Structures are given as C-alpha cells and as structure tokens.
C-alpha positions in Angstrom: -64.5 82.1 -54.2 -61.5 80.8 -52.2 -58.3 82.0 -53.9 -56.9 79.7 -56.6 -53.2 79.9 -57.4 -53.7 80.2 -61.2 -56.2 82.9 -62.2 -56.1 81.7 -65.8 -58.5 79.0 -64.8 -61.2 81.5 -63.8 -63.1 82.0 -67.1 -66.4 83.7 -67.6 -66.9 83.3 -71.4 -67.7 80.4 -73.8 -64.7 78.8 -75.5 -65.4 78.4 -79.3 -62.9 77.8 -82.1 -60.0 78.5 -79.7 -61.3 81.9 -78.6 -63.1 83.2 -75.5 -66.3 84.8 -76.7 -67.9 87.4 -74.4 -71.4 88.7 -74.5 -73.2 91.7 -73.0 -75.8 89.5 -71.2 -74.6 87.7 -68.1 -75.9 85.1 -65.7 -74.9 84.5 -62.2 -73.2 81.4 -60.7 -73.8 80.9 -57.0 -72.1 78.9 -54.3 -74.9 76.6 -53.0 -73.2 76.5 -49.5 -73.7 80.2 -49.0 -75.8 81.6 -51.8 -73.0 84.0 -52.6 -72.6 84.9 -56.3 -69.1 83.7 -57.3 -69.1 84.6 -61.0 -71.0 86.4 -63.7 -70.8 84.4 -66.9 -71.5 85.4 -70.5 -74.9 84.0 -71.5 -74.5 82.3 -74.8 -77.4 81.0 -76.8 -78.5 79.6 -80.1 -76.2 81.6 -82.3 -73.1 80.8 -80.3 -74.1 77.1 -80.3 -74.4 77.2 -84.1 -71.0 78.8 -84.3 -69.5 76.1 -82.2 -71.0 73.4 -84.5 -69.6 75.2 -87.5 -66.2 75.4 -85.9 -66.2 71.8 -85.0 -67.2 70.8 -88.5 -64.3 72.8 -90.0 -61.8 71.3 -87.5 -62.9 67.7 -88.1 -61.0 66.8 -91.3 -57.6 67.8 -89.9 -58.2 66.3 -86.4 -59.5 63.0 -87.8 -56.6 62.8 -90.2 -54.0 63.3 -87.4 -52.2 60.2 -86.4 -53.5 58.4 -83.3 -50.1 58.8 -81.7 -50.3 62.6 -82.1 -53.8 62.8 -80.7 -52.7 60.6 -77.8 -49.8 62.9 -77.1 -52.0 65.9 -76.9 -54.6 64.2 -74.8 -52.0 63.0 -72.4 -50.7 66.6 -72.0 -54.3 67.6 -71.1 -54.4 64.9 -68.5 -51.1 66.1 -67.0 -52.3 69.7 -66.8 -55.5 68.6 -65.1 -53.6 66.8 -62.4 -51.1 69.6 -62.0 -54.0 71.9 -61.3 -56.0 69.4 -59.2 -56.3 71.6 -56.1 -57.4 74.7 -58.0 -59.9 72.8 -60.1 -61.2 71.2 -56.9 -61.8 74.7 -55.3 -63.6 75.8 -58.4 -65.8 72.7 -58.4 -66.6 72.9 -54.7 -67.4 76.6 -55.0 -70.0 76.1 -57.7 -71.3 72.6 -56.9 -71.0 72.2 -53.1 -69.4 68.8 -52.6 -66.5 68.6 -50.0 -63.1 69.6 -51.4 -61.7 66.1 -50.9 -64.5 64.7 -53.0 -64.0 67.5 -55.6 -60.3 66.7 -55.9 -61.2 63.1 -56.2 -63.6 64.0 -59.1 -60.8 65.8 -60.8 -58.6 62.7 -60.6 -61.5 60.5 -61.7 -62.2 62.7 -64.8 -58.6 63.0 -65.7 -58.2 59.2 -65.5 -60.6 58.9 -68.5 -58.5 61.3 -70.5 -55.4 59.3 -69.6 -57.2 56.1 -70.5 -58.4 57.2 -73.9 -55.1 58.8 -74.7 -53.8 55.3 -74.7 -56.9 53.7 -76.3 -56.6 56.2 -79.2 -53.8 53.9 -80.5 -55.9 50.8 -80.4 -58.7 51.3 -82.9 -58.4 48.0 -84.7 -60.2 46.7 -87.8 -60.7 43.2 -89.1 -60.2 41.0 -92.2 -63.0 38.5 -92.9 -62.8 35.4 -95.1 -64.4 36.2 -98.4 -67.0 34.1 -100.2 -64.7 33.7 -103.3 -61.1 33.7 -104.1 -61.1 36.9 -106.1 -62.5 39.0 -103.2 -61.2 40.3 -99.9 -63.3 41.7 -97.1 -61.8 44.4 -94.8 -63.5 46.2 -91.9 -62.1 49.6 -90.8 -63.3 52.0 -88.1 -63.5 55.8 -88.6 -64.5 58.7 -86.4 -68.2 59.5 -86.5 -67.8 63.2 -86.9 -69.0 66.2 -84.8 -70.1 65.2 -81.3 -72.4 67.3 -79.2 -72.8 66.7 -75.4 -74.9 68.0 -72.6 -73.6 67.4 -69.1 -75.1 67.7 -65.6 -74.3 69.8 -62.5 -73.5 66.9 -60.1 -70.2 65.9 -61.7 -69.3 69.0 -63.8 -65.7 67.9 -64.4 -65.9 64.1 -64.8 -69.1 63.8 -66.8 -67.6 66.1 -69.5 -64.1 64.5 -69.3 -65.3 61.0 -70.0 -67.3 62.0 -73.0 -64.8 64.4 -74.5 -61.8 62.0 -73.9 -63.4 59.2 -75.9 -64.7 61.5 -78.7 -61.3 63.2 -79.2 -59.4 60.0 -79.0 -61.5 58.5 -81.7 -60.8 61.5 -83.9 -64.1 63.3 -83.5 -64.5 67.0 -82.7 -66.6 68.0 -79.7 -69.1 70.6 -78.4 -70.4 70.6 -74.8 -73.1 72.6 -73.1 -72.5 72.2 -69.3 -75.2 72.8 -66.8 -75.7 76.5 -66.1 -75.5 75.9 -62.4 -71.9 74.7 -62.8 -70.2 76.1 -65.9 -66.9 77.2 -64.3 -65.4 73.7 -64.1 -65.9 73.1 -67.8 -64.4 76.5 -68.7 -61.4 75.8 -66.6 -60.9 72.5 -68.4 -61.2 74.4 -71.7 -58.3 76.7 -70.6 -56.2 73.6 -69.9 -57.2 72.0 -73.2 -56.0 75.1 -75.0 -52.7 74.9 -73.1 -52.4 71.3 -74.0 -52.4 72.1 -77.7 -55.9 70.8 -78.7 -56.4 72.7 -82.0 -59.0 75.4 -82.4 -62.5 74.1 -83.1 -61.7 70.5 -81.8 -63.0 71.2 -78.3 -65.7 73.8 -77.6 -67.6 74.8 -74.5 -70.8 76.8 -74.8 -72.3 78.1 -71.6 -75.8 79.6 -71.3 -79.1 79.5 -69.5 -81.3 78.6 -72.6 -81.2 74.9 -72.0 -84.2 74.2 -74.3 -83.0 76.3 -77.2 -79.4 75.2 -77.1 -80.5 71.6 -76.6 -82.6 71.7 -79.7 -79.7 73.0 -81.8 -77.3 70.4 -80.5 -79.8 67.5 -80.9 -81.3 68.6 -84.3 -78.5 70.2 -86.2 -77.6 68.2 -89.3 -73.9 68.7 -88.9 -73.9 67.0 -85.5 -73.6 63.3 -86.1 -73.4 62.0 -82.5 -75.3 63.3 -79.4 -74.5 62.2 -75.9 -76.3 63.3 -72.7 -76.1 62.6 -68.9 -79.1 63.7 -66.9 -82.7 62.8 -66.0 -84.7 60.2 -67.9 -87.6 62.6 -68.9 -85.1 65.1 -70.4 -83.2 62.2 -72.1 -86.4 61.0 -73.7 -87.1 64.5 -75.1 -83.6 64.8 -76.5 -83.7 61.3 -78.1 -86.9 62.3 -79.9 -85.2 65.5 -81.1 -82.2 63.5 -82.4 -84.6 61.3 -84.4 -85.1 64.1 -87.0 -81.6 63.6 -88.3 -81.1 60.0 -87.2 -78.1 60.8 -85.0 -76.1 58.2 -83.1 -77.2 58.7 -79.5 -75.8 57.6 -76.1 -77.6 58.3 -72.9 -76.7 58.0 -69.2 -80.0 58.6 -67.4 -81.6 58.2 -64.1 -81.2 55.4 -61.6 -82.9 53.6 -58.7 -80.1 51.5 -57.3 -80.8 48.7 -55.0 -78.3 47.9 -52.2 -78.9 44.3 -50.9 -77.5 43.0 -47.6 -77.9 39.2 -47.3 -77.9 37.4 -43.9 -74.4 36.0 -44.6 -72.9 39.4 -45.4 -70.1 41.1 -43.6 -72.3 43.6 -41.9 -69.5 46.1 -41.0 -68.3 46.1 -44.6 -71.9 46.5 -45.9 -72.4 49.5 -43.6 -69.3 51.1 -45.0 -70.3 50.4 -48.5 -73.8 51.8 -48.0 -72.3 54.9 -46.3 -70.1 55.8 -49.2 -72.5 54.8 -51.9 -75.5 56.6 -50.4 -74.1 59.8 -48.9 -71.3 60.7 -51.3 -72.1 64.1 -52.9 -75.0 64.4 -50.5 -76.7 61.5 -52.3 -76.7 63.5 -55.6 -75.3 60.8 -57.9 -77.0 58.7 -60.5 -75.4 55.5 -59.2 -75.9 56.1 -55.5 -77.9 53.7 -53.4 -81.6 54.5 -53.5 -83.2 51.4 -51.8 -81.5 49.4 -49.1 -82.8 45.9 -48.9 -81.7 44.1 -45.7 -82.5 40.5 -44.7 -84.9 40.4 -41.8 -82.3 38.4 -39.7 -79.7 41.2 -39.8 -81.8 44.3 -40.4 -81.6 45.6 -36.8 -77.9 45.1 -36.6 -77.3 46.8 -39.9 -79.6 49.7 -39.1 -78.1 50.3 -35.7 -74.6 50.4 -37.2 -75.6 52.6 -40.1 -77.2 55.0 -37.7 -74.1 55.3 -35.6 -72.0 56.1 -38.7 -74.5 58.6 -40.2 -74.9 60.5 -36.9 -71.2 61.2 -37.1 -71.2 62.7 -40.6 -70.0 66.3 -40.6 -72.3 68.6 -42.6 -71.3 72.1 -43.8 -69.5 74.2 -46.4 -67.4 71.9 -48.7 -64.4 74.2 -48.4 -64.3 73.7 -44.6 -61.8 71.0 -43.6 -63.4 67.9 -42.3 -66.8 68.4 -43.8 -68.1 65.1 -45.3 -71.5 66.3 -46.7 -72.0 69.6 -48.4 -75.2 71.4 -49.5 -77.8 70.2 -52.0 -77.5 72.1 -55.3 -80.6 74.2 -54.6 -83.5 74.9 -52.3 -85.8 73.2 -54.8 -83.7 70.1 -54.6 -84.1 70.0 -50.8 -87.8 70.6 -51.1 -88.2 67.7 -53.6 -86.5 65.3 -51.2 -88.5 66.4 -48.2 -91.7 65.9 -50.2 -90.7 62.2 -50.8 -90.0 61.8 -47.1 -93.3 63.3 -45.9 -95.3 61.4 -48.5 -93.7 58.1 -47.4 -94.3 58.9 -43.8 -98.0 59.2 -44.5 -97.9 55.7 -45.9 -96.3 54.2 -42.8 -92.6 54.7 -43.2 -90.7 55.9 -40.1 -87.9 58.5 -40.1 -85.5 57.3 -37.4 -82.8 59.8 -38.1 -82.8 63.2 -39.7 -85.6 64.0 -42.1 -85.4 67.8 -41.7 -83.6 70.8 -43.1 -80.1 71.2 -41.6 -79.2 74.2 -39.5 -76.1 74.7 -41.7 -78.3 76.7 -44.3 -81.2 76.6 -46.6 -79.7 74.2 -49.1 -78.8 71.6 -46.5 -80.6 68.5 -45.4 -79.9 66.3 -42.4 -78.5 62.9 -43.3 -81.6 60.7 -43.0 -82.5 57.1 -42.4 -86.0 55.7 -42.9 -87.3 52.3 -41.8 -90.5 50.4 -42.4 -90.2 51.4 -46.1 -92.1 49.4 -48.8 -90.9 49.2 -52.4 -93.8 51.1 -53.8 -93.5 54.1 -51.5 -92.4 57.4 -53.0 -89.1 57.3 -51.3 -88.3 53.9 -52.9 -90.0 54.2 -56.3 -88.5 57.6 -57.2 -84.8 58.6 -57.6 -84.2 60.4 -54.3 -81.1 62.4 -55.2 -80.5 63.3 -51.6 -78.9 62.0 -48.4 -81.7 59.6 -47.4 -81.4 55.9 -46.8 -84.7 54.0 -47.3 -84.4 50.6 -45.6 -86.6 47.7 -46.8 -86.7 44.2 -45.2 -86.8 41.0 -47.2 -86.9 37.3 -46.5 -85.3 35.4 -49.4 -83.2 35.7 -52.5 -85.9 35.3 -55.1 -88.1 37.9 -53.4 -85.3 40.5 -53.2 -84.2 40.1 -56.8 -87.8 40.6 -57.9 -88.1 43.8 -55.7 -84.8 45.1 -56.9 -85.7 44.7 -60.5 -89.2 46.2 -60.0 -88.2 49.6 -61.5 -88.0 51.2 -64.9 -84.4 52.0 -64.2 -81.4 49.8 -64.6 -78.2 51.7 -64.0 -76.3 50.4 -60.9 -77.0 47.8 -58.2 -75.0 46.6 -55.2 -75.2 43.6 -52.9 -73.2 42.0 -50.1 -72.8 38.3 -49.6 -70.1 35.7 -48.9 -71.8 32.8 -50.6 -70.1 32.2 -54.0 -73.2 30.5 -55.5 -75.4 33.3 -54.4 -73.0 35.9 -55.8 -73.3 34.4 -59.3 -77.0 33.9 -59.1 -77.8 37.4 -57.9 -75.3 39.1 -60.1 -76.8 37.5 -63.2 -80.4 38.0 -62.0 -80.2 41.8 -61.4 -81.4 43.7 -64.4 -78.8 46.5 -64.1 -75.9 47.5 -66.3 -73.4 47.6 -63.4 -73.3 45.5 -60.2 -71.1 46.1 -57.2 -70.5 42.9 -55.2 -69.2 43.6 -51.7 -68.2 47.0 -53.0 -69.9 50.4 -52.8 -67.8 52.4 -55.3 -67.7 50.8 -58.8 -66.8 53.4 -61.4 -63.4 53.7 -63.0 -61.9 54.4 -66.4 -61.1 50.8 -67.2 -64.7 49.6 -66.7 -67.8 50.2 -68.9 -70.2 52.7 -67.3 -73.8 52.6 -68.4 -77.3 51.2 -67.8 -80.1 49.2 -69.3 -83.9 49.8 -69.5 -84.8 53.5 -69.0 -81.4 54.3 -67.5 -80.0 54.7 -71.0 -77.8 53.1 -73.7 -74.2 53.1 -74.7 -71.1 52.8 -72.5 -68.5 55.2 -71.3 -65.0 54.3 -70.3 -63.2 50.9 -70.8 -62.1 49.4 -74.1 -65.8 49.6 -75.2 -65.9 53.4 -74.7 -64.6 54.3 -78.2 -67.3 52.3 -80.0 -70.0 55.0 -79.7 -67.7 57.5 -81.5 -66.7 55.2 -84.4 -68.4 54.1 -87.6 -67.7 50.6 -88.9 -67.0 50.6 -92.7 -67.0 47.5 -94.8 -64.6 47.4 -97.7 -65.2 44.7 -100.4 -62.3 44.3 -102.8 -63.0 42.4 -106.0 -61.2 41.3 -109.2 -58.1 40.3 -107.3 -57.5 37.2 -109.5 -57.3 39.1 -112.8 
C-alpha cells in the first residue's frame, strides 16, 4: 500500500467495545489493480459478532441518555478527524477498492458530510402535542432511539455507505454494529480508529470484520437484542436478510439494486446530457447502485448523442487508481469482469452492436474497456440486468409515453435521470417515473441533505436528509388523564 502519513489508521483487527480484538486466523485483502496482498486481517466470526451485540446493548442506556448536544459534539469531532485524514483515508480506500484516488477522496468527503449533517440533526428530534378528545386529557408524542442497530455494508463505497448509516443511528441515540464487506474492511477499521479518537464511548460503535458473510449475517439479522437492521447490497441478498429479520420482527431498511434509466429528449442540451451520462455511468467503473444502466435517446438526436459520448469515452484514462490522471480503475474482481462480459456477449447474440470497447483491458485482469453498445432493446440482458460495470447500453425511443413505460419496465426503482428543457415535460416525466430519486438535467444527485432510497425491489427507508433519523427512532404516544381533578 502507498505510504499513509498516520500509521494508526492501518488496522487489521475488529473494533469491539473500544478494543482491537485479534485472532489467529487471518484473511487477505488484495488491491484489485495489481492483485497484491495489502493486508492480513483477523477473521472474526459468529462469536465476535455476538460479543459486539452484547457490547452495544450494554452501551445503549448511557449513550441514549446523553444529551443531544453532547452526541452532536462527539459526532462533529469525528467528522473533523475524517476530513483531516482525507488523503490517507483515500489512499486506503483506493488500495482496497480500486477507484481513482480523486474519487476516493471525494467519497471520504461525501461520507463525512453525513456525519456532519446528522451531528446537527441530532438536536432536532422533535415531538408533538395533539388536541385531546376531552378536557381532562392531554396527548403527547415523543421520539426515542430504537436501540441496537446492525448494519452490513458493501465494497463499492466502503466509507460512505457505513458513514451514512452510522451517523444517523448514533445521532438518534442508538448504538451500532457494522460488518463491512470482506473485500474492503480497511476503510471501516480506519474510521473506527478515528471514532475512538473522537471520543465515541466503548460499545457505541463496533466494526466486526470476517469472511463468514452468511453466519455473521444470520446473527445480525436474527439476534433478539438487535432492534434495527440496515443493509446496502444486492436485491437477492436483501430479500434473504429481510426474511431472517422477520423472526424477531426487526425494523428493517434496505438500499438494494438498481436499473437506472437515463433519458435524453430531443429538446435536451446534448452536450450537458453527454457529460451527465459520462459521470453517472463511468464513475467507479460503473460499480454504483445509482449509476446509469439504460440510456434512452430520442431517435432525432441519438446519432449526435452517441457520437459525442464515444468521443468522451475514448479519452477516459484507465489504470491503477493511485496513478495521477487515471479516471477509471479496476473492477473489484475477475468474476465481476466476467459477469459484465457475459451480459455483453449475450446481448450481441440478440442483435446489439458493441461500437466501442467490449473487451478486457490491457491494464490487467480486473480491468474492462469502457464500452458503448447500440441497437439495444429494453429486454436484452444488458438492459434488463444491473450491469455494474463501465458499459453504456443505448436504446432509441420515439415519444414521451413510450420512454416512460420502458423506463418503468423493471422490478427496480432506485434512481432515474432525464434531460429536457421543456418545463411541462419535466413535471410530467418526473412524476411519471417510478423511482425514489430523479435527476433532472443532472447526473450526480446524492448529497447529505437529500433523502436517498428507492421503491419497488430497490428497497425501503431513506438515508440522509431530515427524514434520515426516522428509521432509527420509535414514536411513543403518551396519554395523560385525570388533569381536571
């Protein structure tokens, strides 16, 4: 790993109850750009997961009783430390995940923004008074932290996905356990070191790292002392975890798969649409849940759009994310590359044309050429599946009603994008798209102030924004009687 300035951030053990717990069994973490082993990490399992839950349960009464101002002060200190160490955290993230360093540092700032946001929202958990049905009663509604929160987070945003869950949970007064993806545990452990430095009490924030995804997932989703479970990942895994949570009727929030449409109408600013598609599609080598999956372009402008997009994509620099100027890093694994290539080949057999790329990249075994496909139909594998790779699938359309129907023809409903300069069309299409988030003349839509989440089989619940605390709070109704006596 490229040298970091603060070696304290390089942790190899789980962080439970304020301590670093080592074990004899280790697993390897590799740099996807080179295949080099960059760390050997203690392989925690079911017993360590149960210990983390026990620690979080014991820490909950004191943390939830702490004043909102005090929790806010500690969270804000954590935010400040993350930003002070942004460069080192970016190096760690790029080394284990692969994305370009500039993107990685951007993710650090993005994740930290949620911690800053919720440090402020911690002081805004308001209740209500409701007019009572009779004069001798009063109705009061208060909100209280739900309890112990368990989270499982993915490898594609190993800092930000954990930060936006932990920030809301801790701000609400909950305690927190996370199992990060075993491909990318180092970012979570570095964040735990800074959480410790920020003064988050022992047991309030716990990171358990291990390869036993199934066993640890069962404990986190079925343990009776966990009252809230949150997951970011694929829809099939999310469904399994929801079913496991049912045994104890846990509160569940899920941020699952996507199949985002990107629509370019004939009145769009084509240059702006090309730039929006470029950043929405090829960021993190296409490995994001909200990235563009299907590009619908009106038949009047499809050639102009495709030509301009090809020019931009041809100029993208591919390589090791720690090399200056690189814009697209490796895929997370060889299997990830193979999965995308299978979608390309299957769609070619059905009549789609690969007009750019479509092959492994000479940079290494985990790299794919940035790709553009034309002649795609909405039911082809490259359009009906979440690609999770640097491939643009371009689909022509004729009119507004047709493209809305095609865009909505998916089990997913996370993010959608469209470009138009007609104000009437903007309202019609925005309201007609069955997605939880819609970018209008914009390719990057996520930020701490906005509610992030989907509909249909893309999940439930919202992260970020003023709504983000709701999933970590219980509403309690207080009825006060006998007030006239």
